[in-house]
C-alpha positions as CSV (number, residue, x, y, z in Angstrom):
1,M,6.6,-4.1,26.6
2,G,6.5,-7.8,27.0
3,I,7.9,-8.7,23.6
4,T,11.3,-8.5,21.8
5,L,10.8,-6.3,18.7
6,G,13.8,-7.6,16.8
7,K,12.7,-9.8,13.9
8,N,9.4,-10.4,15.7
9,W,7.0,-11.6,13.0
10,L,4.0,-11.3,15.3
11,A,4.6,-7.6,15.8
12,Y,4.8,-7.1,12.1
13,S,1.7,-9.2,11.3
14,Q,-0.3,-6.9,13.5
15,F,0.1,-4.3,10.8
16,L,-1.1,-6.6,8.0
17,D,-4.4,-7.2,9.7
18,S,-7.3,-6.5,7.3
19,A,-9.1,-4.8,10.2
20,L,-6.2,-2.4,10.9
21,P,-7.9,1.0,11.4
22,I,-5.9,3.1,9.0
23,G,-8.7,3.9,6.6
24,G,-8.2,1.3,3.9
25,F,-11.8,0.1,4.5
26,S,-13.0,3.4,3.2
27,H,-11.2,3.4,-0.1
28,S,-11.6,1.3,-3.2
29,F,-9.0,3.2,-5.2
30,G,-11.1,3.1,-8.4
31,L,-12.5,-0.4,-8.1
32,E,-16.0,1.0,-7.3
33,T,-16.0,2.8,-10.6
34,L,-15.0,-0.3,-12.5
35,V,-17.7,-2.4,-10.8
36,Q,-20.4,0.2,-11.4
37,S,-19.4,0.5,-15.1
38,G,-19.6,-3.3,-15.5
39,R,-15.8,-3.7,-16.1
40,V,-15.3,-5.9,-13.0
41,E,-18.3,-8.1,-12.1
42,T,-17.0,-11.6,-11.4
43,Q,-14.4,-13.2,-9.2
44,E,-12.2,-13.9,-12.2
45,E,-12.4,-10.3,-13.3
46,L,-11.4,-9.2,-9.8
47,R,-8.5,-11.6,-9.8
48,K,-7.3,-10.2,-13.2
49,Y,-7.7,-6.6,-11.9
50,I,-5.6,-7.3,-8.8
51,E,-2.9,-9.0,-10.8
52,T,-2.8,-6.0,-13.1
53,M,-2.4,-3.7,-10.1
54,L,0.3,-5.9,-8.5
55,F,2.5,-6.0,-11.6
56,G,1.6,-2.6,-13.0
57,S,1.5,-0.3,-10.0
58,W,1.7,-1.7,-6.5
59,A,5.0,-3.5,-6.9
60,P,6.9,-1.2,-9.4
61,V,5.8,2.0,-7.5
62,D,4.6,1.5,-3.9
63,A,6.8,-1.4,-3.0
64,L,9.8,0.6,-4.2
65,A,9.0,3.2,-1.5
66,V,9.3,0.3,1.0
67,K,12.6,-0.6,-0.5
68,A,13.8,3.0,-0.4
69,V,13.6,3.0,3.4
70,Y,15.9,0.0,3.5
71,A,18.2,1.4,0.8
72,Y,18.6,5.0,2.1
73,A,18.0,5.0,5.9
74,P,21.1,3.0,6.9
75,D,23.3,5.7,5.4
76,A,21.1,8.6,6.5
77,R,20.3,9.5,2.9
78,W,17.2,11.2,4.1
79,E,16.7,13.7,1.3
80,E,16.7,10.8,-1.3
81,L,14.1,9.0,0.8
82,W,11.8,12.0,1.1
83,R,12.2,12.6,-2.6
84,V,10.9,9.1,-3.4
85,D,7.9,9.8,-1.2
86,R,7.2,13.2,-2.8
87,L,7.6,12.0,-6.4
88,Q,5.3,9.0,-5.9
89,H,2.7,11.3,-4.3
90,V,2.6,13.8,-7.1
91,Q,2.6,11.1,-9.8
92,R,-0.7,9.7,-8.5
93,Q,-3.1,11.2,-11.0
94,A,-6.4,11.0,-9.1
95,A,-6.8,13.6,-6.3
96,E,-8.9,11.1,-4.2
97,T,-6.1,8.5,-4.5
98,R,-3.4,10.9,-3.5
99,D,-5.4,12.0,-0.5
100,G,-6.3,8.5,0.5
101,V,-2.7,7.1,0.4
102,A,-1.5,10.1,2.4
103,K,-4.2,9.7,5.0
104,M,-3.5,6.0,5.4
105,G,0.1,6.7,5.9
106,R,-0.5,9.3,8.6
107,R,-2.9,7.0,10.4
108,L,-0.4,4.1,10.2
109,L,2.2,6.4,11.7
110,Q,-0.1,7.3,14.6
111,L,-0.8,3.6,15.3
112,G,2.8,2.6,15.0
113,R,3.9,5.3,17.4
114,A,1.2,4.4,19.9
115,A,1.8,0.7,19.8
116,Y,5.6,0.8,19.8
117,P,6.9,4.2,21.1
118,V,10.4,2.8,21.7
119,L,11.0,2.5,18.0
120,A,13.1,5.3,16.3
121,W,10.6,7.7,14.7
122,E,13.1,10.3,13.8
123,P,14.0,12.0,11.5
124,L,10.7,10.9,10.0
125,G,8.7,12.9,12.4
126,T,10.7,16.1,11.8
127,A,10.5,15.7,8.1
128,L,6.8,15.4,8.2
129,A,6.5,18.4,10.5
130,E,8.6,20.5,8.1
131,Q,6.7,19.1,5.1
132,R,9.8,17.6,3.5
133,C,7.9,14.4,2.9
134,I,4.3,13.4,2.6
135,G,4.3,10.3,4.8
136,T,2.4,8.1,2.4
137,H,1.3,4.6,3.3
138,P,4.1,2.7,1.6
139,L,6.8,4.9,3.1
140,I,5.4,4.5,6.6
141,H,5.0,0.8,6.1
142,G,8.6,0.6,5.1
143,W,9.8,2.6,8.1
144,L,7.8,0.6,10.5
145,S,8.9,-2.7,9.0
146,R,12.6,-1.8,9.1
147,E,12.3,-0.6,12.7
148,L,10.8,-4.0,13.6
149,E,13.8,-5.6,11.8
150,V,11.6,-7.3,9.2
151,P,13.7,-8.4,6.1
152,L,13.1,-6.3,3.0
153,D,11.5,-9.1,1.0
154,M,9.1,-9.8,3.7
155,A,8.2,-6.1,4.1
156,A,7.7,-5.6,0.4
157,E,5.6,-8.7,0.1
158,G,3.7,-7.8,3.2
159,F,2.8,-4.5,1.8
160,L,1.6,-6.1,-1.4
161,Y,-0.4,-8.6,0.6
162,A,-2.1,-5.7,2.5
163,C,-3.0,-4.0,-0.8
164,T,-4.4,-7.3,-2.1
165,V,-6.5,-7.9,1.0
166,T,-7.8,-4.3,1.0
167,C,-8.9,-4.7,-2.6
168,I,-10.6,-8.1,-2.0
169,N,-12.5,-6.6,1.0
170,S,-13.7,-3.8,-1.3
171,G,-14.8,-6.4,-3.8
172,L,-16.8,-8.2,-1.1
173,R,-18.8,-5.1,-0.4
174,L,-19.2,-4.1,-4.1
175,M,-19.8,-7.5,-5.8
176,S,-21.7,-10.7,-5.4
177,L,-18.8,-12.4,-3.7
178,G,-18.8,-14.3,-0.4
179,Q,-16.3,-14.5,2.3
180,T,-15.1,-18.0,1.4
181,E,-14.7,-17.0,-2.2
182,G,-12.7,-14.0,-1.1
183,Q,-10.4,-16.2,1.0
184,R,-10.0,-18.6,-1.9
185,L,-9.1,-15.7,-4.2
186,L,-6.5,-14.4,-1.7
187,A,-4.9,-17.9,-1.4
188,G,-4.7,-18.1,-5.2
189,L,-3.1,-14.7,-5.5
190,L,-0.2,-15.4,-3.0
191,P,2.1,-16.6,-5.8
192,A,1.4,-13.5,-7.8
193,I,2.3,-11.3,-4.9
194,Q,5.7,-13.0,-4.6
195,A,6.2,-12.9,-8.4
196,A,5.4,-9.2,-8.6
197,W,7.9,-8.4,-6.0
198,R,10.6,-10.6,-7.5
199,E,10.1,-8.8,-10.8
200,C,10.8,-5.4,-9.2
201,A,13.1,-6.2,-6.3
202,A,16.3,-5.1,-8.2
203,L,14.8,-1.8,-9.4
204,D,16.2,1.5,-8.1
205,P,13.5,3.4,-6.1
206,L,14.5,6.8,-7.6
207,E,15.2,5.8,-11.2
208,D,13.3,2.7,-12.2
209,G,9.8,2.9,-10.8
210,Y,7.0,2.7,-13.3
211,A,3.3,2.4,-13.6
212,C,1.2,1.0,-16.4
213,T,-2.4,0.9,-15.4
214,P,-4.2,3.5,-17.5
215,S,-7.7,2.1,-17.1
216,A,-7.3,1.9,-13.3
217,E,-6.0,5.5,-13.2
218,I,-9.0,6.7,-15.3
219,A,-11.4,4.8,-13.0
220,M,-9.8,6.5,-9.9
221,M,-10.3,9.9,-11.5
222,R,-13.9,9.2,-12.5
223,H,-14.9,8.0,-9.1
224,E,-15.6,11.4,-7.7
225,G,-18.2,11.9,-10.4
226,L,-20.2,8.7,-9.7
227,Y,-23.9,9.2,-9.0
228,S,-23.7,7.1,-5.8
229,R,-20.6,6.1,-3.9
230,L,-19.9,3.7,-1.1
231,F,-16.2,4.5,-0.9
232,M,-14.2,7.7,-0.5
233,S,-12.0,6.9,-3.6
């Protein structure tokens, strides 16, 4: 293969690339609704929205799926891991969002297998084939990160970074926001990414996850009824 996978940060950074073809470019996850309704119009409003999602959804829900892989896989507690994936999936209230997160996970799995076939992809592959888990984006990110021997904190923060970049890229297409402004916004949000994970790092993936972003959830559900849409969600 030409590289040593163990603790190789370059191998991991490949999957944080904003151009990674897993479908994130096609989803705004409700941001398009908020922009069209005038709720998010400026760079500052986009920053506040991303911080709300980091602390109210991405870290206390999705990042805990990443943690679940690290917590349950070493002891082969597979049913608990699959349960986290299923519970998070059904708790996503908007149908477009559920579908989008699942599609991104399946695409990331395909890319991971193609790029690094020597990694251990079982029993994940069997569980997916038998429909014992959904294979959502955060679960697959956690699986791939652990197989690449990425430390948990780096994997969780990396996932939150990817969510943040995807959201900013959506903002670039929806708002009057330039590339330089987007990069400045991302740089300013790096401390919030770390803080959001620190706040949730000790939570139990099965018992303690929570979400508190009602306006965002409503925006996700309203998206399918927009008169014109640029994104799939």
